[in-house]
C-alpha positions, 0 to 999 in steps of 0.5 A, spaced: 929 220 675 934 222 681 936 217 685 939 216 692 944 212 695 941 209 701 944 205 707 947 199 704 949 202 697 942 200 694 939 205 689 932 208 690 928 213 687 929 220 691 922 222 692 923 226 699 918 221 703 923 216 701 929 220 703 926 223 709 924 215 711 932 213 710 935 219 713 931 222 718 932 218 724 940 218 723 940 226 722 935 227 728 940 222 733 946 226 730 943 233 732 941 231 738 948 228 740 950 235 738 944 239 742 942 235 747 935 237 746 930 232 743 925 238 740 931 242 737 934 236 734 927 234 731 926 241 729 933 242 726 932 235 722 925 238 719 929 244 717 935 241 714 930 237 709 926 243 708 933 247 706 935 241 702 928 241 698 929 248 696 936 247 694 934 241 689 928 244 687 930 246 680 936 241 679 934 235 675 941 232 676 943 225 680 945 227 687 949 221 689 951 225 695 944 227 698 946 224 705 952 228 705 949 234 703 943 233 708 949 232 714 952 239 711 946 243 712 944 240 719 951 241 721 951 249 719 944 249 722 947 246 729 952 252 728 948 257 727 943 255 733 949 254 738 951 261 736 944 264 736 944 261 743 950 264 745 949 271 743 941 271 746 941 266 751 937 260 751 929 261 751 926 257 756 918 255 756 914 259 760 912 254 765 920 253 766 921 261 766 915 262 772 919 257 776 925 261 776 922 267 778 921 264 785 925 258 788 920 257 793 914 252 792 907 254 790 902 254 796 898 248 793 905 244 792 907 245 799 900 243 802 900 237 798 907 235 800 905 237 807 899 232 806 904 227 803 909 227 809 903 226 814 901 220 810 908 217 810 909 219 817 903 215 819 904 209 815 911 209 818 909 209 825 904 203 823 910 199 821 913 193 825 919 196 829 924 192 824 921 194 818 921 201 820 928 201 822 930 197 816 927 202 811 930 208 815 937 205 815 937 204 808 933 210 805 935 215 810 942 213 813 944 210 806 946 203 809 947 197 805 943 191 806 949 187 809 950 193 814 942 193 816 942 186 817 948 186 822 945 191 826 938 188 826 941 181 827 937 178 821 939 176 814 940 181 808 934 177 805 930 179 811 932 186 810 930 186 803 923 183 805 923 189 811 924 194 806 920 192 800 914 191 805 915 198 808 915 201 801 909 197 799 905 200 805 908 207 804 906 207 797 899 204 798 898 210 803 900 215 798 895 211 793 889 211 797 890 218 799 890 220 791 884 215 789 
């Protein structure tokens, strides 16, 4: 029976399920740090284990360096993937490729955006003057609560209350239209 050294130095049977459970998360994180793509990292992790199994199928010896062998396989797969992407360019999902063809929003997206804008404008117009001004100064002009408080002659905590009230009204306006 083959044994594998797990984290913490304990020995356990090297059935592939136990090996996968012991190392897959760490291997996937390693691949993600190098690739910055969670799907590619997950695929690469599975491919590394498949190649490990294929390489060990005929061997009956102990393999105390299984983890290191897996990391070597993963490292080689990462290098191969990066080289292939450099040569061929990175493949995009079809829905992303379609948006690259024309940067203008689709007609239905434009209509929805215009409707949302009209709802927000109506909600803002219905707010008390200080509440509306506090929100616009914060979100549009980028002023801090202290700066807004000085302009409106109120406390910074009151500015927070005005902004929260305005945001709540705006969200309710959008939610009522969506529901």
